[in-house]
N, C-alpha and C positions, 0 to 999 in steps of 0.2 A: 507585461506581466502584472499582476495585481500583487500587492502587497498582502493583502488578506482577502479571504473569499469564505462564503459560507456555503456548506452544502447540507441538504436536509435528507433526513433518514425517512425510511418507510413510515414510522410514527407521526412525521411531519415537524420532528425535533429539528432545528437548524443548528449546525456544528460549524464554529468558528475556525478555520486553518490559516496559518500563516505561510507565504512562500517561502522556499527554501533557495538559496542561490546555487547554481549547479556546481560552482567551484568550491563551495564551503561544505566541508566535511564533518563538521561538528555536529551536524543532524543525526549522524550515525549513532552517538552516545546520548541521544535524549530520549526518554520514555514518552511514548505516544501512539498517535494513529498517523500512518502516512499514506497520502493519496498521490497517484502518479496520473497525470491527465496528459491526453493530447491537446493540442495547440487550439482545436475546436471547443475543448470542454470535455469531450467525453472522458468518463473515468476509466483508466485502463485497469489499475490494480489498486487495492486497498491492503495496507500491511499494518500488523502491530509492530511497534519499535520497543525494544526490551529496556532500553535504557543503559545497555552495557557499553562500557568504554572499547572503542575500537570494534564495534560489531562488524564484522565482516560480510554477514550475512545481508544486511543492508544494502551494501554495495551491489550484490548478486540480485537481490529484488529490484533494485532500480535499473539494472542491466537487463534482466528479464522483461520489464515493464516497458524498456526502451525497443526491444525486439516486437512489441505490439503496439509501438507508435506513441508512446509516452514521450512529452517534450518538457513536462513541469511537473515540479514535486510541491508538495503542501504538508504542513504538519499540524497536527492537533495536541498538544503537550498534555499528557494525563498520566500521572504517577500512580493512580490507584487502579489496579489491574482488573478488578471486578467491574468497575466503571467503564474502563477502557474495552474491555470484551463486550459489555452490554451496547455500547456505542459503536462498536465495529460490526455488531449483529444487526441493529438498526440501520446502520449506513450501507452495509452489504445489500442488505434485502430492499432498501429503497433507491440505490443508485445502480444497480447490477454492473458491475465492472466487467469488461471485455475479457480481462484475464481473471476470472474468478475461480481461484482455489484457495484452499486453507493454507497449503504450503507451497513454496516454490518449487520448480524443477531441481533447483541447485540444493534444497534442503531435504528432498525426499528421494534422491537418489537421481540417475540421469534421466533427463527428458526422453530421451529415446526408449528406455526401459519401460516408461509410463505409457508410450504409445503402442510399443509392441506387444506388451504383455496381455493386453485385451484382446489383440488380433490373435495371439496364439491359444487362447483359452477355448 
């Protein structure tokens, strides 16, 4: 695993991310952008980190990404939310994550409800 890696957004801008050790849970309280990737480099999920101490939703985002094949985590620390959101939009458009949702299944209700509702409509 790389110590740092650059990912390019749709605009061509390069963004530097640092590797997160799987056993290190301090990343959950850091504000920035988190990328979850597969071993082959595919971007599985892109998420915003809010920088709240003991952010339990960060753990759920990681677990959701693992279900789609994520094995590595990277963070780009960015405290300014406006800058962070612009970077997320650029990266999401340029990287086309496998699990491309604005919010995770755990934050927006159950995953089964999200799947069943469109079928019932």
